[in-house]
C-alpha positions in Angstrom: 0.0 0.0 0.0 1.4 3.4 -1.0 2.4 5.9 1.7 -0.2 8.4 0.5 -3.1 5.9 1.0 -1.8 5.0 4.4 -1.8 8.7 5.4 -5.3 9.2 4.1 -6.6 6.2 6.0 -4.9 7.4 9.2 -6.4 10.9 8.8 -9.8 9.4 8.1 -9.6 7.1 11.2 -8.6 10.1 13.3 -11.5 12.2 12.0 -13.9 9.4 12.7 -12.6 9.2 16.3 -13.1 12.9 16.7 -16.7 12.7 15.4 -17.5 9.8 17.7 -16.0 11.7 20.7 -17.9 14.9 19.9 -21.1 12.9 19.6 -20.6 11.3 23.0 -19.7 14.6 24.6 -22.6 16.3 22.9 -25.1 13.7 24.2 -24.0 14.5 27.8 -26.3 17.2 29.3 -24.5 20.2 30.8 -27.3 20.7 33.2 -26.7 19.6 36.8 -29.8 18.9 38.8 -29.9 19.1 42.5 -32.9 17.2 43.9 -34.4 16.7 47.3 -37.3 14.4 48.2 -38.0 16.3 51.5 -41.2 18.3 51.7 -40.6 21.6 53.6 -42.9 22.7 56.4 -41.4 26.2 56.5 -40.3 28.6 53.8 -38.7 32.0 54.7 -38.3 34.6 52.0 -36.2 37.7 52.9 -34.8 40.8 51.2 -33.4 44.0 52.6 -36.9 45.4 53.1 -39.1 42.5 54.2 -39.3 38.9 55.4 -42.2 36.5 54.7 -42.7 33.2 56.4 -44.8 30.4 55.0 -45.8 27.7 57.4 -47.4 24.3 56.9 -49.7 23.3 59.8 -53.1 21.6 60.2 -52.7 20.2 56.6 -52.7 23.8 55.3 -50.0 26.4 54.2 -50.3 29.7 56.0 -48.5 33.0 55.2 -47.4 35.7 57.6 -47.9 36.0 61.3 -51.7 36.5 61.1 -52.3 33.1 59.6 -53.8 33.9 56.3 -54.2 30.8 54.2 -51.6 30.8 51.4 -52.3 30.4 47.8 -51.9 26.7 46.9 -50.7 27.6 43.4 -48.0 29.9 44.6 -46.7 27.5 47.3 -46.8 24.5 44.9 -44.7 26.5 42.5 -42.1 27.4 45.2 -41.8 23.8 46.5 -41.4 22.5 42.9 -38.5 25.0 42.4 -36.8 24.0 45.7 -37.1 20.3 45.2 -35.5 20.3 41.7 -32.8 23.0 41.2 -31.3 23.0 37.7 -27.8 24.5 37.4 -26.9 25.5 33.9 -23.5 27.1 34.3 -21.0 28.4 36.8 -20.4 32.1 36.5 -17.8 33.0 39.2 -17.4 33.5 42.9 -19.6 35.3 45.4 -17.7 38.0 47.2 -16.3 39.6 44.0 -17.4 42.4 41.7 -19.9 39.9 40.3 -22.1 40.4 43.3 -23.1 43.9 42.3 -23.4 42.9 38.6 -25.8 40.1 39.3 -27.8 41.8 42.1 -26.5 39.4 44.7 -25.5 42.0 47.3 -27.3 42.1 50.6 -29.2 45.2 49.4 -30.5 43.6 46.3 -30.6 39.8 46.7 -33.6 37.7 47.8 -32.8 34.8 50.1 -35.0 31.7 50.4 -34.6 29.1 53.1 -36.7 25.9 53.2 -36.7 23.7 56.3 -38.4 20.6 57.7 -38.7 20.0 61.4 -36.3 22.8 62.0 -33.6 21.4 59.7 -32.6 23.3 56.6 -33.1 21.3 53.4 -32.5 24.0 50.7 -31.4 27.6 50.4 -31.1 30.1 47.6 -29.6 33.5 47.3 -31.3 34.9 44.2 -30.1 37.8 42.1 -31.2 39.2 38.7 -32.6 37.2 35.8 -30.8 36.7 32.5 -31.6 38.8 29.5 -34.2 36.3 28.3 -35.9 36.2 31.7 -35.8 32.4 31.8 -32.7 31.9 34.0 -31.6 33.3 37.4 -28.2 34.2 38.8 -27.9 32.7 42.2 -25.9 31.0 45.0 -27.3 27.7 46.3 -27.1 26.0 49.7 -24.7 28.4 51.2 -21.9 27.8 48.6 -19.8 30.6 47.2 -20.2 29.7 43.5 -22.4 32.1 41.5 -24.4 29.9 39.1 -27.0 30.3 36.5 -30.2 28.5 37.3 -33.0 27.4 35.0 -36.3 29.4 35.5 -37.3 32.9 36.6 -36.9 32.1 40.3 -36.9 35.8 41.2 -40.5 36.0 40.0 -41.4 32.7 41.8 -40.2 33.9 45.1 -40.2 37.7 44.8 -43.8 38.1 45.9 -45.4 40.5 48.5 -47.2 38.8 51.3 -50.6 40.1 50.2 -50.2 38.4 46.8 -49.5 35.1 48.5 -52.8 35.1 50.4 -55.4 32.7 49.0 -58.7 34.4 48.0 -60.7 31.2 48.8 -62.4 31.5 52.1 -64.0 28.0 52.0 -64.6 25.1 49.7 -67.1 22.2 50.3 -67.7 19.3 47.9 -71.1 19.8 46.4 -72.3 16.3 47.4 -71.3 17.1 51.0 -73.8 19.9 51.5 -76.7 19.0 53.7 -78.4 22.4 53.9 -78.0 26.1 53.1 -80.0 29.1 54.4 -80.3 32.8 53.8 -81.6 35.4 56.2 -82.4 38.9 54.9 -84.2 41.1 57.3 -87.0 39.2 58.9 -87.3 36.6 56.1 -85.5 33.3 56.1 -85.4 30.6 53.5 -83.2 27.7 52.8 -82.8 24.3 51.2 -82.3 20.9 52.9 -81.3 17.7 51.2 -83.9 15.0 52.1 -82.4 12.2 50.0 -80.6 9.2 51.5 -76.9 9.0 51.5 -75.5 8.1 48.1 -78.8 9.0 46.3 -79.3 12.0 44.0 -80.1 15.1 46.1 -83.7 16.1 46.7 -84.1 19.6 48.0 -86.8 20.8 50.3 -87.6 24.4 51.2 -87.1 25.5 54.8 -87.6 28.8 56.7 -90.5 31.3 57.0 -90.7 32.5 53.4 -93.8 31.7 51.3 -93.3 28.3 49.8 -93.0 27.9 46.0 -93.0 24.9 43.6 -89.2 24.2 43.7 -87.3 23.6 40.5 -84.8 20.8 41.6 -82.3 21.7 38.8 -82.3 25.4 39.7 -81.9 24.5 43.4 -78.9 22.2 42.7 -77.4 25.0 40.6 -77.6 27.4 43.5 -76.1 24.9 45.9 -73.3 24.4 43.4 -72.6 28.2 43.6 -72.6 28.5 47.4 -70.3 25.5 48.0 -67.3 27.8 47.8 -66.5 31.5 48.5 -63.9 33.3 46.6 -63.4 37.0 47.6 -62.3 40.1 45.9 -59.6 41.1 48.4 -58.7 41.0 52.1 -59.2 44.2 54.1 -57.7 45.5 57.3 -59.0 43.7 60.4 -59.6 47.0 62.1 -62.1 48.1 59.5 -65.4 49.1 61.2 -68.3 47.1 60.0 -71.2 49.0 58.4 -74.4 49.2 60.4 -76.5 47.6 57.6 -76.2 43.9 57.5 -77.3 42.8 54.0 -77.5 39.1 54.5 -76.6 36.2 56.8 -75.9 32.8 55.2 -75.3 29.4 56.8 -74.0 26.2 55.1 -74.3 22.8 56.8 -72.2 19.9 55.7 -73.0 16.2 56.0 -70.0 15.9 58.4 -71.8 18.2 60.9 -69.9 21.4 60.2 -71.7 24.8 59.9 -70.1 27.6 58.0 -71.5 31.1 58.6 -71.1 34.1 56.3 -72.3 37.7 57.1 -72.2 40.4 54.5 -72.6 44.1 55.2 -73.4 46.9 52.8 -71.8 50.3 52.8 -73.2 53.0 50.5 -71.2 56.1 49.6 -73.0 58.1 46.9 -73.3 55.9 43.8 -70.8 53.4 45.1 -71.6 50.4 47.3 -69.0 48.3 49.2 -69.7 44.8 50.4 -67.7 43.7 53.5 -67.9 40.1 54.7 -66.9 37.9 57.6 -66.9 34.1 57.8 -66.6 31.6 60.6 -63.7 29.9 58.6 -61.4 32.9 59.0 -60.7 35.7 61.6 -60.1 38.2 58.8 -62.5 40.6 57.1 -62.8 40.7 53.3 -64.2 42.7 50.4 -66.7 41.3 47.9 -67.9 42.4 44.5 -71.6 42.8 43.8 -71.4 39.6 41.6 -69.9 37.6 44.4 -72.4 38.9 46.8 -75.5 38.0 44.7 -75.3 34.3 45.3 -75.8 35.0 49.1 -78.7 37.3 48.4 -80.6 34.8 46.2 -84.4 35.1 46.2 -86.4 31.9 46.6 -88.7 32.9 43.7 -85.7 32.6 41.4 -85.7 28.8 42.1 -89.3 28.1 41.4 -90.6 26.1 38.5 -91.1 28.3 35.5 -94.6 28.6 34.1 -95.0 27.1 30.6 -95.6 29.7 27.9 
C-alpha cells in the first residue's frame, strides 16, 4: 500500500474518532440537577426590606404572622422549584465584583430558606434574571459559587405577602352539602337535602318564606354556587363594620360542620361596598356585587317556570 493511501486512512480514522468523541460529549447534558425528596414545612423569603414566612400546619399552608391561608398555586410553584434546582452554568465566585453585577449583594438579593422539622433542606440567594428572563443568577445551599439556574426564580419567590394570600375562604364538595340558608331582614329561606346518603339530592324548602314549587335543577345549581366562597380582596382587620347587614348565610355539611357568612353593605354616593366575615377565618374581606349576589338569592328565582 502506498504511503499516500496510508496517510489518508490514518487521517480518516482520526477524524472518525473525533466525530465519535464529539457525539458522545454532545449527548451528555451540561445541566446539573440538585434534587431533594423532603417536603418543607417552613419557607422563609427575605430581602433588605421585608421577610415573609410560609408555614405548613393543620394540613394547610399559611402566610405571615396572622395566619392567612396561602395560595396553593404559589406555594406549589415554590416547592417544585426548591425540590429540583437545575444548574446551567458556573459564572464565578460570590464576594467579588460579580455580586453587584448580578444583584447578589445584601441590598438587592432575595434569600430563600426551606426547612423541615427545624432542619434546613435547601437555600437560595437569588439575584437578577438573564436577558431572556428564563434563567436566574444565584448562589445555592450556602456555597460561594455564582451559578445560572433554570427558571425565573426571582419571579417565583419575589412576591409580596398580600399576593401570596389565598382568596378562597372556604370550599365544600357539592355532594357534602346537607343544607343552606339565607336570612335577609325578617325573612329566612333555605334548602335541605332529604335524599338518603348516596342518592341524588332532593331539595326541600325550609324557613319562613312563602313556599314555592321548587325547581330541583335550579336548586342544585344554586347549591353548586354556594359550595365555595372566593373573595375580591382581604381588608384591614380594624375596618369598622357597616351598620347595615345585608344578609346572613349558613351552610351545613353532611359531616356536621356549619359555616357562617355575614355580608354588610356600605353605600357612599353611587358606590356600594360589600364587606364580609366568615366563621372559617378571623379576617375581614371585600366582595364584588357579583360575588355577593349568590348569598342574596331570592327563593322565587328557584321556582318552576310557568310554561308559555
